[in-house]
C-alpha positions as MATLAB code, in Angstrom:
seq = 'MPSFWLGLTAVFFAFGLLFLLVSAFVFFRIGGQVLPLLADTQHQIQDLGDLAANTVGRAADTAEIVELRVTQAMGQAVDAGNTVRHQALGVGAALAGLYIATRIARALRGPKRRRR';
ca = [
     101.653  105.422   97.825;
     103.762  108.308   97.201;
     106.728  106.591   95.469;
     104.149  105.280   92.997;
     102.956  108.994   92.542;
     106.617  109.753   91.958;
     107.351  106.940   89.793;
     104.536  107.877   87.562;
     105.450  111.654   87.666;
     108.984  110.785   86.423;
     107.453  108.589   83.501;
     104.769  111.053   82.311;
     107.889  113.729   82.758;
     110.433  111.898   80.231;
     107.534  111.505   77.570;
     106.669  114.895   78.058;
     110.589  115.624   77.883;
     110.756  113.087   74.716;
     107.601  114.465   73.047;
     108.971  118.069   73.535;
     112.566  117.360   71.481;
     110.615  115.618   68.814;
     107.886  118.532   68.495;
     111.413  120.849   68.371;
     113.043  118.402   65.742;
     110.036  118.498   63.557;
     109.473  122.089   63.882;
     113.216  123.011   62.886;
     113.108  120.454   60.012;
     109.508  121.708   58.683;
     110.915  125.425   59.159;
     114.217  124.221   57.210;
     112.063  123.430   54.195;
     109.424  126.334   54.548;
     111.889  129.018   54.704;
     113.421  128.881   51.226;
     110.243  128.397   49.900;
     108.943  131.694   51.692;
     112.164  133.673   50.472;
     111.523  132.478   46.728;
     107.517  133.322   47.312;
     108.928  136.788   48.057;
     111.265  137.048   45.765;
     108.649  136.184   42.995;
     106.105  138.744   44.442;
     108.645  141.615   44.270;
     109.561  140.778   40.807;
     105.848  140.600   39.959;
     105.674  144.079   41.751;
     108.309  145.625   39.487;
     106.522  144.005   36.546;
     103.280  145.271   37.383;
     104.966  148.773   37.642;
     106.373  148.774   34.502;
     103.435  147.680   32.872;
     101.495  150.559   34.402;
     104.251  153.120   33.226;
     104.121  151.785   29.538;
     100.106  151.801   29.708;
     100.793  155.525   31.264;
     102.746  156.332   28.262;
     100.278  154.625   25.947;
      97.552  156.663   27.010;
      99.502  160.142   26.603;
     100.217  159.091   22.911;
      96.665  158.450   22.322;
      95.364  161.147   24.225;
      97.861  163.146   21.980;
      97.085  161.976   18.488;
      93.124  162.201   19.300;
      93.856  165.772   20.332;
      95.839  166.179   16.888;
      92.934  164.682   15.020;
      90.104  166.399   16.919;
      92.180  169.931   15.873;
      92.384  168.357   12.105;
      88.609  167.945   12.351;
      87.952  171.477   13.492;
      89.940  172.798   10.783;
      88.268  170.731    7.983;
      84.813  171.601    9.516;
      85.546  175.388    9.292;
      86.902  174.905    5.942;
      83.900  173.065    4.699;
      81.962  175.835    6.639;
      83.428  178.529    4.771;
      83.424  176.859    1.396;
      79.534  176.050    1.929;
      78.757  179.855    2.678;
      80.637  180.760   -0.198;
      78.695  178.072   -2.358;
      75.432  179.695   -0.510;
      76.245  182.972   -1.233;
      76.847  182.292   -4.790;
      73.577  180.385   -5.413;
      71.920  183.218   -3.694;
      73.530  186.239   -5.872;
      72.571  184.195   -8.862;
      68.859  183.779   -7.742;
      68.934  187.206   -7.103;
      70.446  187.976  -10.714;
      67.969  186.015  -12.145;
      65.072  187.894  -10.361;
      66.339  191.049  -11.575;
      67.009  190.178  -15.261;
      63.239  188.751  -15.414;
      62.141  191.658  -13.791;
      63.979  193.909  -16.266;
      62.661  191.816  -19.516;
      59.241  192.521  -18.276;
      56.114  190.283  -17.962;
      56.370  186.810  -19.882;
      54.309  186.683  -23.165;
      52.523  183.459  -23.770;
      52.663  182.230  -27.749;
      49.211  181.317  -29.044;
];
């Protein structure tokens, strides 16, 4: 009976060795096809990262330009508001002066007479 087990063990050892060799062959074939794809994917990811960094840089430059233009527009709006305020104060002072002059002129004429 020991020779039967020795023969059976040898057969299973041969099957195991054959399976190991076939598995190694399949693994190296799959690895040979996958490794170039992984390298290409790595290059594409690096290119995408460079493109994203470039896009972020352009967006930052655009934001700075927009900030500068908004600051200029706000400064111009403040200047225009100050000009309008001074003009309104001038017109208000002129109208107030005209009103006071009219009241003084009426007071100097005397009471108003009614016609009959």
